[in-house]
Structure formats: C-alpha cells, structure tokens
C-alpha positions, 0 to 999 in steps of 0.5 A: 500500500502506498502513502496515498492509499494508506491515507485514503483507507484510514479516512474514506468514511470520514473527511475529518479523519482523512484530513487528520491523517494527512496532517499527522503523516505528512513528512513536511510537518514532521520535518519542520518539527524535527528542525525546530521550526517555530511553527507558532510564528508561521502565518495561518494557512490559506485554504484551497478547495479541491473538487474531484470524483477520484478518491486517489486524486483527492489524496494526491492533491491534498497531500501536495497542498499540505506540503506547500502550506495550504489547507485542503478542503475536499469535495466530490462534486461542485455542489459539495464544494460550494457548501464547503466554500460558504463555510470555510471561504477558500482562497482558490478552487482546484478542479480535477478534470478526470471525467468526460469533457462535456461533464467537466465543462458543465462543472466549470460553468456551474462553478462560474455561475454560482455566486458563492464561488464565481469570484474565486480563482479556478485552477483546472488539473488535466491530462490534456495538454493540447493548446485547444483544450487549454484555450477552451478552459480559459474561455470558460472562466478558468484562471489557470490550467495545470497538467498531472502529474503535478510540476510542483514549481509550476503549481506553487507559482500559480497558486501563489500568484492567484492567492496573493502569496509573496513567495514565488518558489518552493523552499525546503529546509536543508543542511548543506555545506556551502563554500562562499567567496566574499571579495578575496576571502573564502569561508564554508558556511551552512545552508538552512533552506534552499529554493531555485530562487535562492537560499538562507545561509547561516552566519553568526555575523550576517553580511550587509544587504546588497553584498555580493557572494559567490557560492559553490556547493553540491546537492545531496546525492548529486555529482555536479557542482553548483556555482552561483553569484548571489545578493544578500536581500535581507539579514536576520541577526536573530533568525527567522520565524522558520529558522532560529539561527542568524543568517542572511537571505540570498537571491541567485542573480547569476546561475546557469539554467542547468543548475537551476533545473538541478535545484528544481528537480531536487526540491520536487524530489524532497517535497513530493518524491514519495507520491505516485500518481497514476490515472485509474478509472477504478478510483472514480467514485460514483457521484453526480457531477454537479 
C-alpha cells in the first residue's frame, strides 16, 4: 500500500479523519518539527478547495497542498464544494478534470455561475495538454490550467500568484555545506533552506544587504557542482520565524539554467518524491457531477 492509499483507507468514511491523517503523516510537518521550526510564528494557512470524483486524486492533491502550506478542503462534486466554500471561504478552487469533457465543462460553468464561488480563482488539473483544450478552459472562466502529474514549481507559482502569496518558489529546509567567496576571502558556511530562487545561509555575523557572494556547493546525492553569484536581500541577526539561527537571505542573480533545473528537480524530489500518481478509472467514485 502506498502513502496515498494508506491515507485514503484510514479516512474514506470520514473527511475529518482523512484530513487528520494527512496532517499527522505528512513528512513536511514532521520535518519542520524535527528542525525546530517555530511553527507558532508561521502565518495561518490559506485554504484551497479541491473538487474531484477520484478518491486517489483527492489524496494526491491534498497531500501536495499540505506540503506547500495550504489547507485542503475536499469535495466530490461542485455542489459539495460550494457548501464547503460558504463555510470555510477558500482562497482558490482546484478542479480535477478526470471525467468526460462535456461533464467537466458543465462543472466549470456551474462553478462560474454560482455566486458563492464565481469570484474565486479556478485552477483546472488535466491530462490534456493540447493548446485547444487549454484555450477552451480559459474561455470558460478558468484562471489557470495545470497538467498531472503535478510540476510542483509550476503549481506553487500559480497558486501563489492567484492567492496573493509573496513567495514565488518552493523552499525546503536543508543542511548543506556551502563554500562562499566574499571579495578575496573564502569561508564554508551552512545552508538552512534552499529554493531555485535562492537560499538562507547561516552566519553568526550576517553580511550587509546588497553584498555580493559567490557560492559553490553540491546537492545531496548529486555529482555536479553548483556555482552561483548571489545578493544578500535581507539579514536576520536573530533568525527567522522558520529558522532560529542568524543568517542572511540570498537571491541567485547569476546561475546557469542547468543548475537551476538541478535545484528544481531536487526540491520536487524532497517535497513530493514519495507520491505516485497514476490515472485509474477504478478510483472514480460514483457521484453526480454537479
């Protein structure tokens, strides 16, 4: 039994048990605690309404949302979804289109016509990557169209843009030795977290903002050295809400596309590498479309 199947089996008779299962067993949650993250300082999660007739797809999307700090609300139909939206006021709707196109378009039209949810951003998850289908979905009022299986970096950027999040790239906690060059001086410091946009670097005496640093490091299990020129965008003399050690926030200003792709793949592997998604008609539960 894989991770998604286990979560669904424990909670298939109760959405509450299902949500608890996801929260308690998410590696991201445990990882934060093991790294002494000050979770009481983390802003409250925005909620995302997931509408899907497939139990396995519900679990897949819900786990991903949990790991990128959204609170999933799960519904099988548009009707159930609007009822949940009235009660919980989600920041966006994610509609899993694992059904015939005519039914899918009917659900989207129903959501766009319902006063409760018509103003919410609507993201459609689909396996159809044709430009014609994407254009048709956008014409129906969808805010964005994403493919399954999920490209985490793309989904994170889209969800963040539609919900007003400031961060654009997925960040993971990571202990990693980094060689830095500042002027003529070289030192080895420790990375605290990493994204394809930059990193948080531990240092007892943070560098001033706008300082240029040249970095050199190798990702775990990697054999290709990553080099980059970074800029200090913020210093944290007493740490951050997610990392109690003092340090600096760095932005990559010069980095090769191959290095950026390497970081993106590594982040995706660490965040959702344990999740397997396969289309399966047997997982579709009998339910009305809307």
